C-alpha positions in Angstrom: 110.3 73.6 126.9 107.0 73.3 125.0 104.9 70.1 124.5 102.4 69.8 121.8 100.0 67.0 122.9 97.8 65.5 120.0 94.5 63.7 121.0 93.9 60.0 119.9 92.0 60.0 116.7 90.0 57.1 118.6 86.8 58.9 119.9 86.6 56.5 122.8 90.1 57.6 124.0 89.6 61.3 123.6 88.1 61.9 126.9 91.2 60.9 128.9 93.7 63.6 129.9 97.4 62.8 129.3 99.7 61.8 132.0 103.1 63.8 131.7 106.1 63.2 133.9 109.5 65.0 133.9 112.2 63.2 135.7 109.5 61.0 137.5 107.6 64.2 138.6 104.0 64.6 137.5 103.3 67.7 135.4 99.7 68.9 135.1 98.6 68.8 131.5 95.8 69.0 129.1 95.6 68.2 125.3 97.2 70.9 123.1 100.1 73.1 124.1 101.8 72.7 127.5 104.7 74.8 128.7 107.2 73.1 131.0 110.1 75.0 132.7 113.2 72.9 132.6 116.5 73.5 134.3 119.7 73.2 132.0 120.7 69.5 131.8 119.2 66.2 130.7 115.6 65.2 131.4 113.5 62.2 130.9 110.0 63.2 129.6 107.2 60.5 129.6 103.6 60.9 128.4 101.0 58.4 128.6 97.2 58.3 127.9 96.3 57.2 131.4 98.3 58.0 134.6 97.8 54.5 136.2 97.1 52.0 133.3 100.0 53.1 131.3 98.4 53.4 127.8 100.2 54.9 124.9 103.4 55.6 126.7 106.0 57.6 124.8 109.4 58.4 126.3 112.1 60.8 125.3 115.4 62.1 126.8 115.8 66.0 126.3 119.0 67.9 126.7 118.0 71.4 127.7 120.6 74.3 127.3 120.2 77.8 128.8 117.9 80.0 126.9 116.9 77.2 124.3 113.3 76.2 123.5 112.7 72.5 122.9 109.4 71.6 121.3 108.2 68.1 121.4 105.2 66.5 119.7 103.3 63.7 121.2 100.6 61.6 119.3 98.4 59.4 121.1 97.7 55.9 119.6 94.6 54.8 118.0 94.2 51.9 120.6 95.1 51.0 124.0 98.0 48.6 123.2 100.0 50.8 121.0 102.8 53.1 122.1 102.5 56.8 122.0 105.0 58.7 119.8 107.1 61.5 120.9 109.8 63.5 119.1 110.8 66.8 117.9 108.7 66.7 114.7 105.0 66.1 114.4 104.4 62.4 115.0 102.0 59.9 113.4 99.4 58.1 115.5 100.3 54.5 116.0 97.9 51.5 115.4 96.0 53.1 112.4 96.1 50.0 110.3 94.5 47.8 113.1 91.9 50.5 114.0 90.8 51.0 110.4 91.1 47.2 109.7 88.7 46.5 112.6 86.2 49.1 111.4 86.3 47.6 107.9 85.8 44.1 109.2 82.8 45.3 111.3 81.3 47.2 108.4 81.5 44.1 106.3 79.9 41.9 109.0 77.2 44.5 109.4 76.6 44.7 105.6 76.4 40.9 105.5 73.9 40.7 108.2 71.9 43.4 106.7 71.8 41.7 103.3 70.7 38.3 104.8 68.0 40.0 106.6 66.5 41.8 103.8 66.3 38.4 101.8 
């Protein structure tokens, strides 16, 4: 099985390594492509942004057949409270609206304070 782990677009979250478990067993992983050997059968795959704090958790059940390659895509979220997304096609990052909305509010506040200070 092959995992494609996409970093979070949020720069503050990019320094974290993903936590990958297969059937409850930790699998060492880095961002990018990760190869995992699976025996034929049903397996529970869980990927999170942090091993103990459980940020950005995405879970999927995979049915592995002999000789078959399964490719899964995981997209880390923009923020801590959003789930990660995992599937057989490239996934969109969760929480974009809240992330960009927060940036827009900060920009408007900064611009307002700047204009008030210039007066």
